[in-house]
Biopython code that builds the backbone (N, CA, C, O; Angstrom):
import numpy as np
from Bio.PDB.StructureBuilder import StructureBuilder

atoms = [
    (1, "TRP", "N", (134.387, 209.813, -73.045)),
    (1, "TRP", "CA", (134.660, 210.817, -74.370)),
    (1, "TRP", "C", (135.869, 211.392, -74.358)),
    (1, "TRP", "O", (136.640, 211.118, -73.439)),
    (2, "GLY", "N", (136.317, 212.463, -75.574)),
    (2, "GLY", "CA", (137.428, 213.361, -75.661)),
    (2, "GLY", "C", (138.542, 213.189, -76.138)),
    (2, "GLY", "O", (138.336, 213.157, -77.351)),
    (3, "TRP", "N", (139.719, 213.041, -75.943)),
    (3, "TRP", "CA", (140.685, 213.299, -76.914)),
    (3, "TRP", "C", (140.940, 211.224, -76.752)),
    (3, "TRP", "O", (141.170, 210.656, -75.684)),
    (4, "GLU", "N", (140.819, 210.603, -77.968)),
    (4, "GLU", "CA", (140.835, 209.117, -78.345)),
    (4, "GLU", "C", (142.180, 208.530, -77.998)),
    (4, "GLU", "O", (142.195, 207.464, -77.383)),
    (5, "SER", "N", (143.030, 208.973, -78.248)),
    (5, "SER", "CA", (144.444, 208.003, -77.690)),
    (5, "SER", "C", (145.575, 209.075, -77.766)),
    (5, "SER", "O", (145.236, 210.185, -78.175)),
    (6, "GLY", "N", (146.161, 208.985, -77.610)),
    (6, "GLY", "CA", (148.086, 210.097, -77.279)),
    (6, "GLY", "C", (148.513, 210.618, -78.283)),
    (6, "GLY", "O", (147.677, 210.831, -79.161)),
    (7, "ASP", "N", (149.320, 210.845, -78.433)),
    (7, "ASP", "CA", (150.308, 211.825, -79.433)),
    (7, "ASP", "C", (149.977, 210.939, -80.841)),
    (7, "ASP", "O", (149.778, 211.762, -81.734)),
    (8, "GLU", "N", (149.892, 210.048, -81.176)),
    (8, "GLU", "CA", (150.391, 208.847, -82.103)),
    (8, "GLU", "C", (149.305, 209.533, -83.437)),
    (8, "GLU", "O", (149.682, 209.579, -84.608)),
    (9, "LYS", "N", (147.881, 210.046, -82.949)),
    (9, "LYS", "CA", (147.001, 210.425, -84.024)),
    (9, "LYS", "C", (146.721, 211.861, -83.741)),
    (9, "LYS", "O", (145.551, 212.242, -83.769)),
    (10, "TRP", "N", (148.305, 213.226, -83.297)),
    (10, "TRP", "CA", (148.229, 214.084, -83.382)),
    (10, "TRP", "C", (148.350, 214.423, -85.062)),
    (10, "TRP", "O", (148.807, 213.719, -85.963)),
    (11, "ASP", "N", (147.869, 215.520, -85.096)),
    (11, "ASP", "CA", (148.252, 216.084, -86.466)),
    (11, "ASP", "C", (148.306, 217.385, -86.692)),
    (11, "ASP", "O", (147.279, 217.806, -86.159)),
    (12, "ASN", "N", (148.962, 218.426, -87.228)),
    (12, "ASN", "CA", (149.674, 219.684, -87.196)),
    (12, "ASN", "C", (148.422, 220.457, -87.298)),
    (12, "ASN", "O", (148.130, 221.410, -86.576)),
    (13, "ILE", "N", (147.679, 219.950, -88.289)),
    (13, "ILE", "CA", (145.967, 220.696, -89.007)),
    (13, "ILE", "C", (145.721, 221.000, -87.864)),
    (13, "ILE", "O", (145.580, 222.213, -88.018)),
    (14, "PHE", "N", (145.441, 220.689, -86.040)),
    (14, "PHE", "CA", (144.742, 221.276, -85.211)),
    (14, "PHE", "C", (145.420, 222.777, -84.673)),
    (14, "PHE", "O", (144.843, 223.444, -83.815)),
    (15, "LEU", "N", (146.387, 223.100, -85.136)),
    (15, "LEU", "CA", (147.578, 224.206, -84.616)),
    (15, "LEU", "C", (146.959, 225.466, -85.737)),
    (15, "LEU", "O", (147.219, 226.657, -85.561)),
    (16, "LEU", "N", (146.068, 224.933, -86.947)),
    (16, "LEU", "CA", (145.547, 226.151, -88.013)),
    (16, "LEU", "C", (145.182, 227.223, -87.239)),
    (16, "LEU", "O", (144.299, 227.110, -86.388)),
    (17, "GLN", "N", (145.942, 228.564, -87.500)),
    (17, "GLN", "CA", (145.144, 229.707, -86.549)),
    (17, "GLN", "C", (145.212, 230.417, -88.262)),
    (17, "GLN", "O", (146.142, 230.751, -88.997)),
    (18, "VAL", "N", (143.488, 230.420, -88.406)),
    (18, "VAL", "CA", (143.120, 231.294, -89.934)),
    (18, "VAL", "C", (142.827, 232.886, -89.550)),
    (18, "VAL", "O", (142.731, 233.860, -90.297)),
    (19, "GLY", "N", (142.717, 232.778, -88.034)),
    (19, "GLY", "CA", (142.277, 234.547, -88.046)),
    (19, "GLY", "C", (140.754, 234.551, -88.215)),
    (19, "GLY", "O", (140.255, 233.427, -88.165)),
    (20, "GLU", "N", (139.790, 235.713, -88.430)),
    (20, "GLU", "CA", (138.265, 235.987, -88.652)),
    (20, "GLU", "C", (137.785, 235.747, -89.909)),
    (20, "GLU", "O", (138.489, 235.934, -90.902)),
    (21, "PRO", "N", (136.993, 235.470, -89.951)),
    (21, "PRO", "CA", (136.511, 235.392, -91.400)),
    (21, "PRO", "C", (136.372, 236.369, -91.860)),
    (21, "PRO", "O", (135.729, 237.193, -91.210)),
    (22, "LYS", "N", (136.800, 236.680, -92.942)),
    (22, "LYS", "CA", (135.841, 237.867, -93.768)),
    (22, "LYS", "C", (135.294, 237.637, -94.748)),
    (22, "LYS", "O", (135.786, 238.327, -95.642)),
    (23, "GLY", "N", (134.202, 236.778, -95.237)),
    (23, "GLY", "CA", (132.854, 236.547, -95.709)),
    (23, "GLY", "C", (132.871, 235.194, -95.405)),
    (23, "GLY", "O", (133.552, 234.548, -94.609)),
    (24, "LEU", "N", (131.521, 234.715, -96.608)),
    (24, "LEU", "CA", (130.557, 233.198, -96.677)),
    (24, "LEU", "C", (131.764, 232.588, -97.573)),
    (24, "LEU", "O", (132.701, 233.107, -98.179)),
    (25, "CYS", "N", (131.387, 231.452, -97.415)),
    (25, "CYS", "CA", (132.168, 230.043, -98.567)),
    (25, "CYS", "C", (131.564, 230.963, -100.011)),
    (25, "CYS", "O", (130.527, 231.617, -100.114)),
    (26, "SER", "N", (132.453, 230.758, -100.836)),
    (26, "SER", "CA", (131.614, 230.724, -102.223)),
    (26, "SER", "C", (132.316, 229.831, -103.452)),
    (26, "SER", "O", (133.510, 229.828, -103.754)),
    (27, "GLU", "N", (131.485, 229.251, -103.927)),
    (27, "GLU", "CA", (131.751, 228.396, -105.077)),
    (27, "GLU", "C", (132.365, 229.493, -106.185)),
    (27, "GLU", "O", (131.673, 230.230, -106.888)),
    (28, "THR", "N", (133.849, 229.425, -106.175)),
    (28, "THR", "CA", (134.998, 230.165, -107.272)),
    (28, "THR", "C", (134.952, 229.640, -108.912)),
    (28, "THR", "O", (134.770, 230.204, -109.991)),
    (29, "THR", "N", (135.214, 228.277, -108.478)),
    (29, "THR", "CA", (135.202, 227.486, -109.941)),
    (29, "THR", "C", (133.917, 225.908, -109.753)),
    (29, "THR", "O", (133.919, 225.095, -108.828)),
    (30, "PRO", "N", (133.235, 225.929, -110.629)),
    (30, "PRO", "CA", (132.548, 224.593, -110.256)),
    (30, "PRO", "C", (133.034, 223.785, -109.899)),
    (30, "PRO", "O", (133.846, 223.181, -110.599)),
    (31, "GLY", "N", (132.568, 223.203, -107.888)),
    (31, "GLY", "CA", (133.204, 221.846, -107.994)),
    (31, "GLY", "C", (134.324, 222.672, -106.867)),
    (31, "GLY", "O", (134.881, 221.835, -106.156)),
    (32, "VAL", "N", (134.784, 224.186, -106.546)),
    (32, "VAL", "CA", (135.519, 224.490, -105.877)),
    (32, "VAL", "C", (134.758, 225.860, -105.107)),
    (32, "VAL", "O", (133.890, 226.694, -105.363)),
    (33, "PHE", "N", (135.799, 225.453, -103.879)),
    (33, "PHE", "CA", (135.098, 226.807, -102.788)),
    (33, "PHE", "C", (136.059, 227.049, -101.853)),
    (33, "PHE", "O", (136.858, 226.244, -101.374)),
    (34, "GLU", "N", (135.940, 228.119, -101.642)),
    (34, "GLU", "CA", (136.904, 229.556, -100.927)),
    (34, "GLU", "C", (136.426, 230.202, -100.179)),
    (34, "GLU", "O", (135.416, 230.867, -100.410)),
    (35, "ARG", "N", (137.126, 230.166, -98.926)),
    (35, "ARG", "CA", (136.741, 231.519, -97.882)),
    (35, "ARG", "C", (137.745, 231.611, -97.364)),
    (35, "ARG", "O", (138.624, 230.786, -97.114)),
    (36, "THR", "N", (137.595, 233.142, -97.094)),
    (36, "THR", "CA", (138.692, 234.124, -97.432)),
    (36, "THR", "C", (138.799, 234.402, -95.644)),
    (36, "THR", "O", (137.698, 234.702, -95.182)),
    (37, "TYR", "N", (140.079, 234.341, -94.463)),
    (37, "TYR", "CA", (140.307, 234.810, -93.236)),
    (37, "TYR", "C", (141.552, 235.831, -93.387)),
    (37, "TYR", "O", (142.565, 236.010, -94.063)),
    (38, "THR", "N", (140.838, 236.367, -92.348)),
    (38, "THR", "CA", (142.596, 237.549, -92.172)),
    (38, "THR", "C", (143.938, 237.177, -92.350)),
    (38, "THR", "O", (144.894, 237.935, -92.516)),
    (39, "LEU", "N", (143.934, 235.946, -92.303)),
    (39, "LEU", "CA", (145.190, 234.869, -92.432)),
    (39, "LEU", "C", (145.609, 234.082, -93.548)),
    (39, "LEU", "O", (146.566, 233.325, -93.715)),
    (40, "GLY", "N", (144.428, 234.535, -94.443)),
    (40, "GLY", "CA", (144.659, 233.544, -95.707)),
    (40, "GLY", "C", (143.107, 232.843, -96.281)),
    (40, "GLY", "O", (141.952, 232.934, -95.865)),
    (41, "THR", "N", (143.632, 232.249, -97.228)),
    (41, "THR", "CA", (142.459, 231.246, -98.192)),
    (41, "THR", "C", (142.313, 229.899, -97.894)),
    (41, "THR", "O", (143.171, 229.021, -97.983)),
    (42, "ALA", "N", (141.164, 229.804, -97.535)),
    (42, "ALA", "CA", (140.989, 227.948, -97.612)),
    (42, "ALA", "C", (140.091, 227.528, -98.754)),
    (42, "ALA", "O", (138.937, 227.861, -99.025)),
    (43, "ARG", "N", (140.915, 226.726, -99.331)),
    (43, "ARG", "CA", (140.523, 226.309, -100.927)),
    (43, "ARG", "C", (139.612, 224.481, -100.513)),
    (43, "ARG", "O", (139.681, 223.818, -99.478)),
    (44, "LEU", "N", (139.052, 224.268, -101.472)),
    (44, "LEU", "CA", (138.791, 222.876, -101.566)),
    (44, "LEU", "C", (137.960, 222.743, -102.442)),
    (44, "LEU", "O", (136.892, 223.334, -102.597)),
    (45, "ASP", "N", (138.684, 221.554, -103.344)),
    (45, "ASP", "CA", (138.479, 221.089, -104.707)),
    (45, "ASP", "C", (137.604, 220.074, -104.418)),
    (45, "ASP", "O", (137.977, 218.944, -104.101)),
    (46, "CYS", "N", (136.494, 220.406, -104.508)),
    (46, "CYS", "CA", (135.507, 218.167, -104.279)),
    (46, "CYS", "C", (135.278, 218.019, -105.433)),
    (46, "CYS", "O", (134.218, 217.420, -105.612)),
    (47, "ASN", "N", (135.941, 218.375, -106.574)),
    (47, "ASN", "CA", (136.449, 217.092, -107.835)),
    (47, "ASN", "C", (137.391, 216.360, -107.847)),
    (47, "ASN", "O", (137.448, 215.386, -108.597)),
    (48, "THR", "N", (138.405, 216.716, -106.937)),
    (48, "THR", "CA", (139.598, 215.962, -106.240)),
    (48, "THR", "C", (139.710, 215.689, -105.096)),
    (48, "THR", "O", (140.316, 214.660, -104.795)),
    (49, "TRP", "N", (139.283, 216.340, -104.324)),
    (49, "TRP", "CA", (138.913, 216.561, -102.772)),
    (49, "TRP", "C", (140.735, 216.915, -102.136)),
    (49, "TRP", "O", (141.427, 216.330, -101.303)),
    (50, "ALA", "N", (140.981, 218.113, -102.995)),
    (50, "ALA", "CA", (142.257, 218.715, -102.779)),
    (50, "ALA", "C", (142.013, 219.532, -101.871)),
    (50, "ALA", "O", (140.830, 219.866, -101.941)),
    (51, "ALA", "N", (142.686, 220.156, -100.828)),
    (51, "ALA", "CA", (142.696, 221.308, -99.761)),
    (51, "ALA", "C", (143.760, 221.787, -100.054)),
    (51, "ALA", "O", (144.682, 221.051, -100.406)),
    (52, "ASP", "N", (143.905, 223.179, -99.983)),
    (52, "ASP", "CA", (144.715, 224.286, -100.001)),
    (52, "ASP", "C", (144.204, 225.190, -98.434)),
    (52, "ASP", "O", (143.190, 225.719, -97.979)),
    (53, "LEU", "N", (145.570, 224.954, -98.050)),
    (53, "LEU", "CA", (145.243, 226.012, -96.209)),
    (53, "LEU", "C", (146.610, 226.566, -96.349)),
    (53, "LEU", "O", (147.522, 226.242, -95.588)),
    (54, "PRO", "N", (146.692, 227.079, -96.949)),
    (54, "PRO", "CA", (147.901, 228.391, -97.420)),
    (54, "PRO", "C", (148.437, 229.003, -95.679)),
    (54, "PRO", "O", (149.182, 229.982, -95.726)),
    (55, "PHE", "N", (148.154, 228.567, -94.505)),
    (55, "PHE", "CA", (148.061, 229.653, -93.595)),
    (55, "PHE", "C", (149.522, 229.939, -93.267)),
    (55, "PHE", "O", (150.300, 229.126, -93.768)),
    (56, "PRO", "N", (149.972, 230.738, -92.668)),
    (56, "PRO", "CA", (151.324, 230.884, -92.246)),
    (56, "PRO", "C", (151.433, 229.969, -90.573)),
    (56, "PRO", "O", (152.359, 229.181, -90.379)),
    (57, "SER", "N", (150.655, 230.163, -89.796)),
    (57, "SER", "CA", (150.851, 229.141, -89.002)),
    (57, "SER", "C", (151.009, 227.730, -88.893)),
    (57, "SER", "O", (151.317, 227.243, -87.805)),
    (58, "LEU", "N", (150.756, 226.711, -90.335)),
    (58, "LEU", "CA", (151.771, 225.445, -90.517)),
    (58, "LEU", "C", (152.850, 225.562, -91.287)),
    (58, "LEU", "O", (153.597, 224.625, -91.567)),
    (59, "ALA", "N", (153.006, 226.960, -91.742)),
    (59, "ALA", "CA", (154.538, 226.731, -92.735)),
    (59, "ALA", "C", (155.517, 226.199, -91.752)),
    (59, "ALA", "O", (156.207, 225.249, -92.122)),
    (60, "SER", "N", (155.701, 226.737, -90.393)),
    (60, "SER", "CA", (156.375, 226.000, -89.098)),
    (60, "SER", "C", (156.698, 224.588, -88.897)),
    (60, "SER", "O", (157.660, 224.046, -88.353)),
    (61, "TYR", "N", (155.714, 224.156, -89.438)),
    (61, "TYR", "CA", (155.147, 222.485, -88.939)),
    (61, "TYR", "C", (155.235, 221.596, -89.677)),
    (61, "TYR", "O", (155.201, 220.382, -89.474)),
    (62, "GLY", "N", (155.444, 222.602, -91.246)),
    (62, "GLY", "CA", (155.538, 221.207, -92.508)),
    (62, "GLY", "C", (154.569, 221.441, -93.441)),
    (62, "GLY", "O", (154.097, 222.568, -93.588)),
    (63, "ASP", "N", (154.260, 220.607, -94.015)),
    (63, "ASP", "CA", (153.056, 221.095, -95.175)),
    (63, "ASP", "C", (152.178, 220.170, -95.115)),
    (63, "ASP", "O", (152.310, 218.979, -95.397)),
    (64, "ASN", "N", (150.939, 220.935, -94.604)),
    (64, "ASN", "CA", (149.444, 219.516, -94.467)),
    (64, "ASN", "C", (148.463, 219.843, -95.263)),
    (64, "ASN", "O", (147.345, 219.357, -95.091)),
    (65, "SER", "N", (148.757, 220.822, -96.381)),
    (65, "SER", "CA", (148.301, 221.109, -97.344)),
    (65, "SER", "C", (147.465, 220.132, -98.356)),
    (65, "SER", "O", (147.005, 220.580, -99.407)),
]
sb = StructureBuilder()
sb.init_structure("model")
sb.init_model(0)
sb.init_chain("A")
sb.init_seg("    ")
for serial, (resi, resn, name, xyz) in enumerate(atoms, 1):
    if name == "N":
        sb.init_residue(resn, " ", resi, " ")
    sb.init_atom(name, np.array(xyz, "f"), 0.0, 1.0, " ", f" {name:<3s}", serial, name[0])
structure = sb.get_structure()
């Protein structure tokens, strides 16, 4: 067990630094969930399966949202 292969399966999402959670996850509109952290807010729209991860640690590695 462990890392399944070499760097070809690496994704910069593994570098994500969100900080500490500021509360629980909540449904902000039907099917859209958010959780706020000290460095930003993560959002998942379960209606479209679109995620928004606007954290500063991803900005220097390109868009992974």
